[in-house]
C-alpha positions in Angstrom: 16.5 -24.2 -33.5 14.3 -25.3 -30.6 15.1 -22.1 -28.8 14.1 -19.9 -31.6 10.8 -21.7 -31.9 10.1 -21.4 -28.2 10.8 -17.6 -28.3 8.5 -17.1 -31.3 5.8 -19.2 -29.7 6.0 -17.1 -26.5 5.9 -13.9 -28.5 2.6 -15.0 -30.3 1.0 -16.2 -27.0 2.0 -13.2 -24.9 0.9 -10.7 -27.5 -2.8 -11.5 -27.0 -2.7 -11.6 -23.1 -4.5 -8.9 -21.2 -4.8 -8.8 -17.4 -6.0 -6.8 -14.5 -2.8 -6.1 -12.7 -1.5 -3.3 -10.6 2.3 -3.1 -10.3 3.7 -2.2 -6.8 7.3 -2.6 -7.5 8.5 -1.2 -9.7 5.6 1.3 -9.4 3.4 1.5 -12.5 2.9 4.6 -14.5 -0.2 6.7 -13.8 -2.8 6.0 -11.2 -2.8 3.0 -8.8 -6.0 1.6 -7.3 -6.6 -1.8 -5.8 -9.5 -0.7 -3.6 -12.2 -2.2 -5.9 -12.0 -5.4 -8.0 -11.4 -4.6 -11.7 -10.3 -0.9 -11.0 -9.5 0.9 -14.3 -6.0 1.9 -13.5 -5.2 -1.9 -13.3 -6.5 -2.7 -16.8 -4.6 -1.0 -19.6 -5.1 -2.7 -22.9 -3.2 -0.3 -25.1 0.6 -0.7 -25.0 2.9 0.4 -23.9 1.8 0.9 -20.3 -1.8 1.8 -21.1 -0.6 4.4 -23.6 0.7 6.5 -20.7 4.0 8.1 -21.8 6.9 8.3 -19.5 8.3 11.7 -18.5 11.3 13.0 -16.7 9.1 13.5 -13.7 7.9 9.9 -13.5 9.5 7.6 -10.9 12.0 5.3 -12.5 13.6 2.0 -11.5 17.1 1.2 -12.8 18.0 -2.4 -13.1 21.4 -3.9 -13.6 21.8 -6.6 -16.2 22.3 -10.1 -14.7 21.0 -9.1 -11.2 17.9 -10.4 -9.5 14.9 -8.2 -9.0 11.5 -8.9 -7.4 8.4 -7.7 -9.2 5.4 -7.3 -7.0 1.9 -7.0 -8.4 -1.7 -7.4 -7.4 -4.2 -9.2 -9.6 -7.3 -7.1 -9.4 -10.2 -9.0 -10.9 -10.8 -12.7 -10.5 -9.2 -14.1 -7.3 -9.6 -10.7 -5.6 -10.8 -10.7 -2.0 -11.1 -7.3 -0.3 -10.2 -8.6 3.1 -7.2 -10.6 1.8 -5.9 -9.0 -1.4 -3.4 -11.2 -3.1 -4.8 -14.4 -1.4 
């Protein structure tokens, strides 16, 4: 019961979260720009993926269930320093 409550709570909390993030790995759909703080390609409020549909020509990353995978991203608004991005 506690697990179900935790999952439901996370779904409600996570639903309202919006961030300025650009994904490096796996590469995000569409444009990628971390040259300026708050760049538009890093802020996509409409889901999924900023309302950018996937296509057969898009790069894809296949993941194996149970395996570990590093996700690399750049926060691109607050805590953004041009000389030290990611610091």
